[in-house]
NUPAFI-977593 format. One line per field, with one value per atom (N, C-alpha, C): atom name; x, y, z. Coordinates in Angstrom, 2 decimals. Example, Ala and Ser with C-alpha at 12.3 -4.5 7.8 and 13.67 -1.06 7.14 Angstrom:
BEGIN
a <- c(N CA C N CA C)
xx <- c(13.19 12.30 13.20 12.85 13.67 12.90)
yy <- c(-5.69 -4.50 -3.30 -2.25 -1.06 0.03)
zz <- c(7.80 7.80 7.80 7.08 7.14 7.87)
This chain:
BEGIN
a <- c(N CA C N CA C N CA C N CA C N CA C N CA C N CA C N CA C N CA C N CA C N CA C N CA C N CA C N CA C N CA C N CA C N CA C N CA C N CA C N CA C N CA C N CA C N CA C N CA C N CA C N CA C N CA C N CA C N CA C N CA C N CA C N CA C N CA C N CA C N CA C N CA C N CA C N CA C N CA C N CA C N CA C N CA C N CA C N CA C N CA C N CA C N CA C N CA C N CA C N CA C N CA C N CA C N CA C N CA C N CA C N CA C N CA C N CA C N CA C N CA C N CA C N CA C N CA C N CA C N CA C N CA C N CA C N CA C N CA C N CA C N CA C N CA C N CA C N CA C N CA C N CA C N CA C N CA C N CA C N CA C N CA C N CA C N CA C N CA C N CA C N CA C N CA C N CA C N CA C N CA C N CA C N CA C N CA C N CA C N CA C N CA C N CA C N CA C N CA C N CA C N CA C N CA C N CA C N CA C N CA C N CA C N CA C N CA C N CA C N CA C N CA C N CA C N CA C N CA C N CA C N CA C N CA C N CA C N CA C N CA C N CA C N CA C N CA C N CA C N CA C N CA C N CA C N CA C N CA C N CA C N CA C N CA C N CA C N CA C N CA C N CA C N CA C N CA C N CA C N CA C N CA C N CA C N CA C N CA C N CA C N CA C N CA C N CA C N CA C N CA C N CA C N CA C N CA C N CA C N CA C N CA C N CA C N CA C N CA C N CA C N CA C N CA C N CA C N CA C N CA C N CA C N CA C N CA C N CA C N CA C N CA C N CA C N CA C N CA C N CA C N CA C N CA C N CA C N CA C N CA C N CA C N CA C N CA C N CA C N CA C N CA C N CA C N CA C N CA C N CA C N CA C N CA C N CA C N CA C N CA C N CA C N CA C N CA C N CA C N CA C N CA C N CA C N CA C N CA C N CA C N CA C N CA C N CA C N CA C N CA C N CA C N CA C N CA C N CA C N CA C N CA C N CA C N CA C N CA C N CA C N CA C N CA C N CA C N CA C N CA C N CA C N CA C N CA C N CA C N CA C N CA C N CA C N CA C N CA C N CA C N CA C N CA C N CA C N CA C N CA C N CA C N CA C N CA C N CA C N CA C N CA C N CA C N CA C N CA C N CA C N CA C N CA C N CA C N CA C N CA C N CA C N CA C N CA C N CA C N CA C N CA C N CA C N CA C N CA C N CA C N CA C N CA C N CA C N CA C N CA C N CA C N CA C N CA C N CA C N CA C N CA C N CA C N CA C N CA C N CA C N CA C N CA C N CA C N CA C N CA C N CA C N CA C N CA C N CA C N CA C N CA C N CA C N CA C N CA C N CA C N CA C N CA C N CA C N CA C N CA C N CA C N CA C N CA C N CA C N CA C N CA C N CA C N CA C N CA C N CA C N CA C N CA C N CA C N CA C N CA C N CA C N CA C N CA C N CA C N CA C N CA C N CA C N CA C N CA C N CA C N CA C N CA C N CA C N CA C N CA C N CA C N CA C N CA C N CA C N CA C N CA C N CA C)
xx <- c(130.36 129.75 129.12 127.91 127.21 126.84 127.20 126.87 125.83 124.79 123.72 123.96 123.61 123.83 122.72 123.05 122.07 121.70 122.70 122.46 121.52 121.64 120.79 119.33 119.07 117.69 117.08 117.87 117.35 117.07 117.93 117.73 116.44 116.17 114.93 113.73 113.82 112.71 112.47 113.55 113.40 112.83 113.17 112.66 111.17 110.63 109.21 108.32 108.90 108.10 107.24 106.17 105.25 105.88 105.38 105.89 105.54 104.61 104.22 105.10 106.13 106.97 107.65 107.78 108.37 109.85 110.44 111.85 112.04 113.31 113.66 113.83 113.42 113.60 114.24 115.45 116.12 115.64 115.16 114.61 115.22 115.10 115.55 114.36 114.66 113.58 113.65 114.75 114.86 115.34 115.00 115.41 115.65 116.44 116.71 116.74 115.77 115.68 115.38 116.07 115.83 114.56 113.89 112.72 113.15 114.32 114.84 115.70 115.55 116.29 117.68 118.63 120.02 120.95 122.19 123.19 123.72 123.65 124.16 123.20 123.37 122.51 123.17 122.44 122.95 122.29 122.89 122.34 120.93 120.01 118.59 117.76 118.35 117.52 116.63 115.48 114.56 114.64 114.63 114.76 113.73 113.33 112.45 113.31 113.13 113.81 112.74 112.72 111.64 111.86 110.76 110.82 109.68 109.82 108.73 108.51 107.28 106.92 105.86 106.11 105.21 104.45 103.30 102.49 102.10 101.53 101.06 99.60 99.27 97.91 96.95 95.70 94.66 94.46 94.32 94.14 95.42 96.58 97.86 98.06 98.61 98.92 100.42 100.85 102.26 102.49 103.55 103.91 105.36 105.58 106.93 107.36 108.69 109.20 109.03 108.90 108.72 110.08 110.23 111.48 111.45 110.37 110.22 111.32 111.88 112.91 114.15 114.40 115.46 116.79 116.86 118.07 118.81 118.23 118.93 118.71 119.65 119.46 119.94 120.88 121.44 120.67 119.82 118.97 117.55 116.71 115.36 114.37 113.37 112.27 111.19 111.06 110.05 108.66 108.56 107.28 107.53 106.74 106.90 106.31 106.17 105.83 104.50 104.53 103.33 103.40 102.33 102.29 101.26 101.68 100.79 100.68 99.57 99.36 99.78 100.75 101.21 100.37 99.94 99.22 98.35 97.18 96.26 96.09 96.31 96.16 95.06 94.04 92.90 92.69 92.53 92.29 90.79 90.36 88.94 88.23 86.93 86.16 85.94 85.77 85.51 86.58 87.71 88.75 89.52 90.38 91.18 92.18 92.47 93.36 94.75 95.75 97.12 97.65 98.56 98.96 100.47 100.91 102.29 102.31 103.11 103.09 104.41 104.32 105.51 105.33 106.31 106.27 107.54 107.44 108.64 108.43 109.56 109.61 110.37 110.18 110.89 111.90 113.18 114.28 114.90 115.55 116.25 117.53 118.71 119.96 120.34 120.91 121.30 122.80 123.54 124.99 125.62 126.70 127.37 128.06 128.20 128.88 128.23 128.66 128.13 127.18 125.98 124.95 124.69 124.93 124.58 123.18 122.22 120.83 120.55 119.66 119.38 118.60 118.68 117.85 116.36 115.60 114.15 113.56 113.03 112.44 110.93 110.21 108.75 108.18 107.24 106.52 105.29 105.23 104.11 103.23 101.94 100.97 99.96 99.89 98.96 97.54 96.60 95.20 94.95 95.80 95.66 96.35 97.04 97.71 99.17 99.73 101.15 101.97 103.00 103.80 105.23 105.76 107.17 107.71 109.05 109.70 110.53 110.31 111.04 112.08 113.34 114.42 114.99 114.95 115.48 116.88 117.71 119.09 119.14 120.09 120.21 120.83 120.71 121.27 122.29 123.24 124.25 123.98 124.00 123.67 124.87 125.33 126.43 125.85 126.07 125.52 126.67 126.52 127.58 127.07 128.00 127.68 128.12 127.64 128.03 129.49 130.36 131.76 131.92 132.83 133.10 134.55 134.74 136.07 136.63 137.45 137.97 138.99 139.57 140.58 139.96 138.77 138.11 136.87 136.54 135.30 135.42 134.46 134.40 133.03 132.99 131.68 131.00 129.71 128.91 127.84 127.46 126.40 125.05 124.07 122.72 122.19 121.66 121.12 119.82 119.67 118.43 117.26 116.08 114.87 114.89 114.62 114.61 113.30 113.42 112.24 112.09 110.91 110.61 109.82 110.01 109.24 107.77 106.92 105.49 105.16 104.22 103.75 102.38 102.01 100.72 99.57 99.73 98.67 98.43 99.50 99.35 98.72 99.01 98.48 97.06 96.68 95.37 94.20 94.13 92.99 92.88 94.01 93.96 93.43 93.86 93.37 91.86 91.40 89.97 89.18 89.73 89.04 88.94 90.02 89.98 88.97 88.95 87.98 86.55 86.32 84.97 84.54 85.44 85.12 84.84 85.65 85.45 84.10 83.73 82.43 81.28 81.39 80.33 80.21 81.35 81.31 80.65 80.98 80.36 78.86 78.45 77.01 76.31 76.94 76.32 76.15 77.18 77.09 76.01 75.94 74.93 73.52 73.32 72.00 71.60 72.57 72.27 71.90 72.64 72.35 71.00 70.68 69.37 68.23 68.41 67.36 67.19 68.31 68.23 67.56 67.88 67.28 65.78 65.41 63.98 63.25 63.91 63.29 63.14 64.16 64.06 62.97 62.89 61.84 60.46 60.34 59.03 58.68 59.69 59.44 59.04 59.70 59.40 58.01 57.57 56.29 55.17 55.41 54.38 53.27 52.07 50.92 50.88 50.33 50.20 49.36 49.55 48.88 47.37 46.83 45.37 44.79 45.53 45.05 45.01 46.06 46.10 44.96 44.73 43.67 42.30 42.01 40.70 40.47 41.55 41.41 41.04 41.68 41.37 39.98 39.59 38.24 37.15 37.45 36.44 36.04 36.93 36.62 35.51 35.18 34.16 32.84 32.65 31.36 30.26 29.03 27.89 27.65 26.68 26.29 26.66 27.60 27.93 28.69 29.29 30.01 29.21 27.91 27.13 26.56 26.59 26.06 26.85 26.20 26.88 28.18 28.20 29.38 30.51 30.23 31.24 31.62 30.98 31.25 32.69 33.24 34.62 35.58 35.35 36.19 35.98 34.74 34.39 35.09 34.94 35.51 37.03 37.54 39.00 39.63 39.02 39.56 39.55 38.45 38.36 39.38 39.42 40.32 41.79 42.11 43.51 43.94 43.03 43.36 43.62 42.76 42.95 44.23 44.56 45.81 47.02 47.03 48.15 48.21 47.05 47.03 47.51 47.07 47.50 49.01 49.54 50.99 51.76 51.26 51.96 51.80 50.62 50.33 50.74 50.48 50.73 52.05 52.71 54.03 54.00 52.93 52.88 52.70 53.16 53.14 51.77 50.78 49.40 49.15 49.95 49.73 49.98 50.86 51.22 50.60 49.68 49.11 47.66 47.20 45.78 44.98 43.64 42.77 43.01 43.12 43.35 44.68 45.71 47.02 47.02 46.32 46.25 45.60 44.48 43.76 44.34 45.12 45.90 46.97 47.56 48.58 47.98 46.71 46.07 45.36 45.22 44.47 45.15 44.36 44.88 45.54 45.53 46.14 45.30 45.95 45.23 44.59 44.97 44.34 42.98 42.66 41.41 40.49 39.25 38.24 37.77 37.18 36.71 35.67 34.78 33.72 34.30 35.32 35.92 36.73 37.41 38.19 37.27 36.14 35.23 34.55 34.06 33.36 34.30 35.53 36.49 36.87 37.02 37.32 36.19 34.92 33.77 33.77 34.18 34.25 35.26 36.45 37.47 36.99 36.30 35.81 34.75 33.84 32.85 33.53 34.56 35.28 35.91 36.42 36.99 35.94 34.74 33.66 33.28 33.23 32.86 33.94 35.22 36.32 36.58 36.45 36.91 35.79 34.65 33.55 32.35 32.50 31.43 30.16 30.34 29.20 28.72 27.42 26.83 26.28 26.87 26.44 25.17 24.34 23.10 23.42 22.37 22.58 22.96 22.45 22.78 24.27 24.79 26.21 27.08 26.61 27.37 27.37 26.21 26.10 26.95 27.15 27.91 29.42 29.85 31.27 32.14 31.75 32.59 32.63 31.48 31.57 32.40 32.32 33.12 34.61 34.98 36.38 36.90 36.06 36.45 36.60 35.67 35.75 36.99 37.37 38.58 39.80 39.87 41.03 41.05 39.93 39.91 40.10 39.50 39.62 41.05 41.67 43.04 44.02 43.77 44.72 44.62 43.42 43.29 44.11 44.14 44.96 46.44 46.82 48.22 48.61 47.72 48.00 48.13 47.26 47.33 48.64 49.08 50.35 51.52 51.52 52.62 52.62 51.41 51.35 51.84 51.44 51.87 53.38 53.93 55.37 56.15 55.64 56.30 56.29 55.15 55.08 56.04 56.20 57.14 58.57 58.93 60.29 60.55 59.53 59.71 59.91 59.16 59.29 60.68 61.22 62.55 63.61 63.44 64.43 64.41 63.20 63.12 63.73 63.46 64.04 65.54)
yy <- c(131.30 131.91 133.24 133.50 134.74 135.44 136.71 137.52 138.55 138.65 139.60 140.88 142.02 143.32 143.60 143.53 143.80 145.28 146.09 147.53 148.01 147.43 147.85 147.52 146.31 145.89 146.72 146.96 147.74 149.18 149.71 151.08 151.20 150.20 150.22 150.17 149.32 149.20 150.51 151.11 152.35 153.47 153.49 154.55 154.43 153.18 152.98 153.14 153.40 153.48 154.74 154.67 155.80 156.97 158.18 159.38 159.38 158.50 158.44 157.49 156.89 155.90 156.52 155.76 156.22 155.89 155.11 154.75 153.26 152.84 151.42 150.84 149.57 148.85 147.51 147.29 146.02 145.02 143.87 142.84 141.50 140.57 139.21 138.34 137.20 136.29 135.79 136.10 135.55 134.10 133.32 131.91 131.48 130.42 129.79 128.29 127.57 126.13 125.39 124.29 123.52 122.68 122.53 121.64 120.18 119.85 118.49 118.35 117.24 117.01 116.49 117.41 117.05 117.80 117.29 117.95 119.22 119.29 120.45 120.79 121.98 122.43 122.09 121.39 121.00 121.83 121.81 122.52 122.00 122.93 122.66 122.30 122.29 122.11 123.34 123.12 124.23 124.59 125.89 126.38 127.48 127.55 128.64 129.72 130.92 132.09 133.07 133.36 134.21 134.74 135.04 135.69 135.17 135.38 135.15 136.45 136.78 138.04 137.74 138.14 137.83 139.07 138.80 139.83 140.94 140.52 141.47 141.78 143.05 143.44 143.18 142.94 142.70 143.96 143.81 144.93 145.45 144.88 145.33 144.78 145.62 145.20 145.09 144.06 143.84 143.90 144.63 144.71 144.28 143.27 142.75 143.10 143.23 143.50 142.27 142.53 141.46 140.84 139.55 138.85 138.05 138.10 137.20 137.38 138.64 138.88 139.54 139.25 139.97 139.25 137.97 137.20 136.80 136.86 136.49 135.04 134.50 133.18 132.05 132.32 131.24 130.99 131.92 131.73 132.09 131.07 131.24 131.29 132.19 132.23 131.27 130.14 129.14 129.59 130.21 130.74 132.04 133.06 134.36 134.31 135.46 135.53 134.83 134.15 133.54 133.71 134.23 134.50 133.59 132.86 131.96 132.42 132.12 132.43 131.22 131.42 130.33 130.23 131.36 131.35 132.59 132.42 133.55 133.75 134.95 135.28 136.32 136.01 136.92 137.23 138.50 138.94 138.92 137.94 137.80 137.16 136.91 136.25 137.15 138.44 139.37 140.45 140.26 141.26 141.22 142.21 142.24 141.08 140.61 139.47 139.96 139.16 139.39 138.08 138.17 137.00 136.84 135.57 135.22 134.75 135.41 135.17 134.59 133.93 133.40 133.65 134.30 134.54 134.04 133.53 133.03 133.00 132.94 132.66 131.36 130.68 129.44 129.73 129.44 129.70 128.38 128.41 127.23 127.68 127.36 127.74 126.74 127.22 126.36 126.50 127.02 127.13 127.06 126.28 126.14 127.45 127.69 128.88 129.43 130.64 131.31 132.42 132.37 133.37 134.21 135.51 136.45 136.99 136.42 136.80 138.20 138.94 140.32 140.35 141.49 141.68 141.59 141.14 141.09 142.35 143.23 144.48 144.42 144.69 144.60 145.94 146.42 147.65 147.25 147.73 147.38 148.61 148.44 149.54 149.12 149.85 149.51 149.91 149.48 149.81 151.31 152.02 153.49 154.23 153.52 154.17 154.47 154.05 154.29 153.30 153.81 153.00 152.94 151.71 151.55 150.39 150.29 149.27 148.37 147.08 146.08 145.46 145.43 144.86 143.67 142.48 141.27 141.00 140.42 140.12 139.19 139.41 138.54 137.19 136.26 134.93 134.66 133.77 133.35 131.88 131.58 130.23 129.63 128.48 127.76 126.62 126.67 125.66 124.81 123.50 122.58 121.66 121.00 119.97 118.63 117.56 116.22 116.00 115.64 115.41 114.15 114.20 113.08 112.64 111.35 110.79 110.48 111.41 111.25 110.13 109.68 108.62 107.25 107.03 105.73 105.79 106.97 107.11 106.42 105.58 104.90 105.19 105.81 106.10 104.83 104.79 103.65 104.13 103.22 103.53 103.50 104.09 104.09 102.66 102.28 100.94 100.80 99.63 99.36 99.15 99.08 98.90 97.53 97.53 96.27 95.53 94.27 93.43 92.39 92.31 91.35 90.18 88.97 87.82 87.95 87.42 87.45 86.52 86.95 86.13 85.55 84.52 83.87 84.84 85.73 86.70 87.65 88.00 88.88 88.16 86.85 86.09 85.61 85.46 84.90 85.64 86.99 87.65 87.32 87.17 86.83 85.41 84.48 83.10 83.06 83.76 83.77 84.43 85.49 86.15 85.24 84.52 83.59 82.48 81.95 80.90 81.41 82.63 83.20 83.36 83.86 84.02 82.66 81.65 80.31 79.74 79.91 79.40 80.10 81.42 82.16 81.72 81.47 81.01 79.64 78.74 77.40 77.50 78.35 78.52 79.09 80.05 80.64 79.60 78.77 77.73 76.72 76.35 75.38 75.93 77.21 77.82 77.86 78.20 78.22 76.84 75.84 74.46 73.99 74.33 73.93 74.61 75.89 76.59 76.03 75.72 75.15 73.78 72.98 71.65 71.76 72.74 72.92 73.32 74.20 74.59 73.41 72.53 71.35 70.40 70.23 69.37 69.93 71.26 71.87 71.71 71.82 71.65 70.21 69.25 67.83 67.45 68.05 67.70 68.68 69.54 70.48 69.75 70.14 69.51 69.84 68.96 69.25 70.50 71.08 72.36 72.23 71.11 71.00 70.88 70.20 70.09 71.47 72.26 73.61 74.45 74.34 75.14 74.75 73.45 72.99 73.38 73.34 73.72 75.20 76.03 77.47 77.75 77.05 77.27 76.84 75.83 75.33 76.40 77.38 78.44 79.36 79.30 80.19 79.47 78.29 77.59 78.33 78.13 78.79 80.16 80.87 82.15 83.34 83.11 84.22 85.34 85.05 86.09 86.61 86.28 86.70 88.11 88.63 89.99 90.99 92.05 93.01 93.58 93.81 94.40 93.40 92.09 91.05 90.35 90.74 90.04 90.27 91.43 91.69 90.71 90.46 89.48 88.09 87.74 86.42 86.15 87.05 86.83 87.00 87.91 88.04 86.78 86.18 84.96 83.80 83.66 82.55 82.71 83.90 84.08 84.09 84.62 84.58 83.13 82.29 80.87 80.20 80.50 79.91 80.42 81.69 82.23 81.47 81.25 80.51 79.08 78.46 77.08 77.04 77.99 78.03 78.24 79.14 79.38 78.13 77.35 76.14 75.00 74.88 73.72 73.95 75.14 75.40 76.13 76.57 77.18 78.57 79.31 80.69 81.61 82.86 83.79 84.45 83.63 84.11 85.14 85.13 86.08 87.52 87.71 89.06 89.43 88.61 88.83 89.26 89.96 90.33 89.11 89.26 88.16 87.83 88.85 88.61 87.90 88.30 87.68 86.23 85.94 84.56 83.65 84.07 83.17 83.16 84.19 84.10 83.02 82.93 81.91 80.51 80.40 79.09 78.63 79.53 79.20 78.07 77.07 75.92 74.88 75.06 74.04 72.78 71.65 70.38 69.89 70.42 70.00 70.65 71.69 72.42 72.15 71.78 71.68 73.09 73.23 74.55 75.09 74.17 74.60 75.08 74.34 74.73 76.02 76.13 77.34 78.57 78.46 79.60 79.98 78.96 79.28 79.86 79.37 79.91 81.35 81.64 82.99 83.93 83.47 84.30 84.57 83.55 83.74 84.83 84.83 85.85 87.24 87.30 88.60 89.14 88.22 88.64 89.16 88.47 88.89 90.27 90.55 91.86 92.95 92.65 93.64 93.92 92.85 93.02 93.81 93.50 94.12 95.56 95.83 97.13 98.04 97.42 98.23 98.31 97.79 97.82 97.13 96.10 95.30 94.40 94.22 93.34 92.11 90.96 89.70 89.20 88.51 87.95 86.61 86.02 84.79 83.62 83.58 82.48 82.52 83.72 83.85 83.48 83.90 83.55 82.06 81.42 79.99 79.18 79.67 78.91 79.15 80.19 80.56 79.52 79.06 78.13 76.74 76.15 74.84 74.87 75.96 76.06 76.09 76.80 76.86 75.50 74.76 73.42 72.50 72.58 71.72 72.03 73.32 73.68 73.00 73.01 72.42 70.91 70.25 68.78 68.27 68.95 68.49 68.61 69.75 69.94 69.06 68.84 68.01 66.55 66.08 64.72 64.53 65.53 65.42 65.42 66.16 66.15 64.78 64.14 62.80 61.79 61.91 60.98 61.15 62.41 62.64 62.08 62.26 61.74 60.22 59.59 58.13 57.59 58.23 57.80 57.95 59.06 59.30 58.27 57.93 56.93 55.57 55.22 53.95 53.89 54.98 55.02 54.82 55.44 55.30 53.88 53.21 51.83 50.90 51.15 50.31 50.46 51.70 51.93 51.25 51.25 50.59 49.08 48.48 47.03 46.68 47.47 47.22 47.36)
zz <- c(122.68 123.87 123.50 124.09 123.76 125.06 125.22 126.38 126.01 126.86 126.60 127.40 126.82 127.44 128.43 129.70 130.76 130.77 130.60 130.69 129.60 128.40 127.29 127.57 128.09 128.35 129.47 130.50 131.63 131.19 130.32 129.84 129.05 128.21 127.44 128.35 129.37 130.30 131.05 131.54 132.30 131.46 130.19 129.32 129.08 129.24 128.95 130.18 131.32 132.54 132.52 133.23 133.32 134.08 133.79 134.47 135.94 136.36 137.75 138.54 137.92 138.59 139.80 140.85 142.09 142.20 141.20 141.27 141.21 141.31 141.22 142.61 142.75 144.00 143.66 144.16 143.93 144.98 144.51 145.40 145.03 145.95 145.70 145.29 144.71 144.33 142.92 142.19 140.83 140.90 139.89 139.86 138.42 138.27 136.98 137.23 136.72 136.98 135.68 135.43 134.20 134.30 133.19 133.16 133.22 132.62 132.68 133.95 134.63 135.87 135.52 135.36 135.07 136.01 136.07 136.91 136.26 134.94 134.21 133.09 132.53 131.45 130.12 129.24 127.94 126.85 125.69 124.55 124.27 124.03 123.71 124.92 126.12 127.32 127.51 128.13 128.41 129.89 130.17 131.54 131.81 133.08 133.52 134.16 133.68 134.25 134.69 136.00 136.46 137.87 138.58 139.88 140.73 142.03 142.98 143.74 143.99 144.63 145.68 146.92 148.02 148.46 149.05 149.70 148.72 147.59 146.58 146.87 147.02 147.37 146.22 146.61 145.61 144.77 143.47 142.57 141.97 142.37 141.84 140.43 139.54 138.18 138.01 137.25 136.96 135.46 135.06 133.66 133.50 132.64 132.38 130.96 130.79 129.45 128.56 127.27 126.29 125.97 126.27 126.01 124.71 123.96 122.80 121.77 121.64 120.62 121.23 122.50 123.20 123.21 122.84 123.06 121.79 120.63 119.41 119.03 118.24 117.67 118.57 119.46 120.26 121.55 121.95 123.13 122.73 122.69 122.17 123.32 123.20 124.16 123.67 124.35 123.98 124.39 125.56 126.05 126.78 126.47 127.12 128.53 129.14 130.56 130.89 132.04 132.60 134.11 134.71 136.15 136.79 137.85 138.59 140.03 140.66 142.07 142.90 143.78 144.65 145.93 146.44 147.72 147.81 148.41 148.63 150.13 150.58 152.00 152.12 152.97 153.10 154.59 154.90 156.26 156.53 157.29 157.53 156.35 156.51 155.46 154.26 154.48 153.38 153.26 153.93 153.88 152.57 152.32 151.09 151.07 149.90 149.71 149.32 149.69 149.28 148.70 147.74 146.97 146.95 146.89 146.58 145.12 144.29 142.85 142.37 141.25 140.58 139.08 138.46 137.02 136.36 135.15 134.48 132.97 132.27 130.83 130.67 129.53 129.24 128.14 128.43 127.51 127.07 125.90 125.39 124.69 125.24 124.58 123.49 122.39 121.27 120.95 121.94 121.77 123.15 123.25 124.54 124.91 126.24 126.70 127.94 128.33 129.51 129.08 129.64 129.30 130.55 130.43 131.51 131.21 131.90 131.65 132.18 131.59 132.03 133.34 134.00 135.18 134.80 135.75 135.55 136.17 135.35 135.82 135.62 136.70 136.68 137.10 136.34 136.70 137.50 138.75 139.65 139.84 139.57 139.69 140.73 141.82 142.89 142.52 143.37 143.12 143.20 143.96 144.09 142.97 142.08 140.97 141.19 142.33 142.61 141.79 141.09 140.18 140.72 140.80 141.09 140.27 140.23 139.41 140.30 140.20 140.96 140.04 140.48 139.69 140.45 139.84 140.45 139.93 140.81 140.44 139.23 138.33 137.15 137.51 136.56 136.74 135.63 135.94 134.97 134.62 133.33 132.86 132.13 132.60 131.96 131.13 129.84 128.93 128.40 128.48 128.07 126.95 126.30 125.31 125.86 125.25 125.66 125.26 126.20 125.84 125.00 124.04 123.16 123.36 123.65 123.82 122.44 121.94 120.57 120.45 121.58 121.50 121.26 121.80 121.64 120.77 120.25 119.48 118.12 117.81 116.52 115.92 114.76 114.15 113.67 113.82 113.39 112.43 111.52 110.59 111.30 110.67 111.25 111.29 112.42 112.56 111.76 111.19 110.45 111.39 110.80 111.61 112.29 113.56 114.31 114.05 113.73 113.45 114.55 115.06 116.12 115.53 116.02 115.51 115.88 115.01 115.28 116.44 117.24 118.35 118.01 118.75 118.50 118.76 119.72 120.02 118.86 118.12 116.96 115.79 115.65 114.52 114.78 116.04 116.39 115.74 115.75 115.10 113.61 112.92 111.50 111.30 112.18 112.08 112.31 113.36 113.66 112.53 111.96 110.84 109.63 109.32 108.19 108.44 109.67 109.98 109.86 110.32 110.23 108.78 107.93 106.51 105.87 106.23 105.67 106.08 107.35 107.82 107.11 106.96 106.27 104.81 104.16 102.77 102.67 103.59 103.58 103.80 104.74 104.99 103.77 103.10 101.91 100.81 100.59 99.56 99.93 101.23 101.66 101.46 101.77 101.58 100.11 99.25 97.81 97.31 97.73 97.29 97.81 99.07 99.63 98.87 98.56 97.83 96.42 95.78 94.43 94.47 95.49 95.59 95.86 96.70 96.94 95.67 94.89 93.63 92.68 92.64 91.78 92.27 93.61 94.16 93.87 94.01 93.73 92.25 91.38 89.95 89.65 90.35 90.10 90.60 91.72 92.31 91.91 90.96 90.55 89.80 90.10 89.45 87.97 87.16 85.73 85.50 84.32 84.03 84.05 83.57 83.53 84.93 85.86 87.24 87.88 87.68 88.24 87.68 86.36 85.73 86.24 86.31 86.78 88.24 89.05 90.46 90.58 89.76 89.81 89.26 88.20 87.65 88.61 89.44 90.38 91.39 91.62 92.58 92.09 90.76 90.20 89.95 90.55 90.39 91.12 90.65 91.25 90.62 91.17 90.60 91.49 92.43 93.34 92.65 91.47 90.73 89.53 89.46 88.30 88.47 89.66 89.88 89.04 88.55 87.68 88.27 89.60 90.19 90.41 90.17 90.36 89.06 87.96 86.70 86.21 86.49 86.07 86.73 88.03 88.74 88.19 87.85 87.33 86.00 85.03 83.70 83.70 84.55 84.64 85.20 86.23 86.81 85.83 85.06 84.10 82.98 82.38 81.23 81.66 82.85 83.32 83.55 84.06 84.24 82.90 81.90 80.57 79.91 80.12 79.57 80.12 81.45 82.05 81.52 81.36 80.84 79.39 78.57 77.16 77.06 77.91 77.88 78.25 79.21 79.65 78.65 78.05 77.19 75.75 75.23 73.81 73.56 74.62 74.46 73.85 74.06 73.58 74.79 74.64 75.76 75.88 76.26 76.27 77.36 78.42 79.51 79.09 78.11 77.67 76.32 75.80 74.47 74.59 73.58 73.50 73.04 73.11 72.67 71.20 70.36 68.93 68.71 69.42 69.23 69.70 70.80 71.30 70.27 69.73 68.83 67.43 67.08 65.84 65.99 67.20 67.43 67.52 68.02 68.15 66.87 65.94 64.72 63.95 63.61 62.86 63.72 65.06 65.93 65.89 65.68 65.51 66.79 67.93 69.19 69.40 68.63 68.80 67.61 67.93 66.88 66.52 65.38 64.96 65.93 66.40 67.30 68.63 69.19 70.46 70.30 69.18 68.91 68.87 68.13 67.97 69.26 70.02 71.26 72.31 72.35 73.31 72.95 71.67 71.24 71.61 71.42 71.80 73.30 74.11 75.56 75.91 75.30 75.56 75.13 73.99 73.54 74.48 74.98 75.95 77.23 77.67 78.87 78.67 77.45 77.18 77.27 76.76 76.85 78.31 79.12 80.51 81.26 80.99 81.73 81.30 79.99 79.49 78.98 78.59 78.04 78.96 80.20 81.21 80.71 79.90 79.44 80.56 80.68 81.69 80.98 81.24 80.61 81.26 80.47 81.03 81.69 82.31 83.06 82.16 80.95 80.05 79.66 79.44 79.11 80.32 81.51 82.71 82.97 82.74 83.00 82.03 80.82 79.82 79.91 80.60 80.61 81.29 82.49 83.23 82.58 82.18 81.52 80.24 79.48 78.26 78.60 79.67 80.08 80.52 81.28 81.71 80.51 79.55 78.36 77.53 77.46 76.71 77.34 78.67 79.35 79.17 79.45 79.39 77.97 76.98 75.60 75.09 75.34 74.85 75.61 76.90 77.63 77.18 76.83 76.32 75.06 74.20 72.99 73.33 74.38 74.81 75.33 76.12 76.63 75.49 74.50 73.37 72.60 72.43 71.72 72.51 73.84 74.64 74.64 74.69 74.66 73.33 72.24 70.92 70.75 71.29 71.18 71.99 73.20 74.02 73.35 72.73 72.04 70.87 70.14 69.01 69.48 70.62 71.14 71.59 72.15 72.59 71.41 70.34 69.14 68.56 68.53 68.00 68.82 70.16 71.03 70.81 70.66 70.44 69.10 68.10 66.78 66.79)
């Protein structure tokens, strides 16, 4: 049990009052109420200890003593003073106001016993500067502990964590999530297979290289590309078509090679006659001059460019067909034998 010295607290308060103080006035209105609704006060319960003051004129100042460190270790101040307005009384629409106030601190005892709380002393300063001290009656606080029946008390170990069975509602989101992932995976696999099949079908139905080349060369018939400002497009289109055809038919990377490198790779190829090899090389060199040296070809060179390109494609493809026919016939003879 801990008893607090009322006289000591009041003495400290009185010593700090202003020299204009008019004296002490003992008034009623102190209260002690627990925040928890219980029949008795238990250790660690929180309580409000404070006062109510009625008919306080507008402009009045109130000064309360600091309780934050006044009680020691067994009685703790959880919250220091707080003043609320309970009611406002005003004389007329614009007349001076008077207030009913309530102030309190929140205390928490941590030891059982009887606590004699100190008087509540308030310094009141009116709007005119008149100072007086209001002293409210103190309260007594009885703090108890939970009684323990030692005759029947049996200590128990700490209970383990309680586990509840899973319900269908808890499992349902996981089931739906798994189904969604499975459906997305199936759709992804189906899309990949469809795309791969389309690619295989496109590869199977792709036109032969010579058909593609002749179709592209046919776009350059006539003399609409013979004008000086269009010759670059004319010769670039013809030679790019031949490069793609050479890469497909002869198996060399003609698209990324220079003219000299292409014809070094084609030199001595049995599918090309010397005359076709030489004239085609001259065509590529002329195209390089037109594209890079701003050379302007005459009409005779323009007229000979497209027929030479067509002859290169048809002549070399005929040799490819003959080789494939001969190879097929050899395989058939071997199978019969």
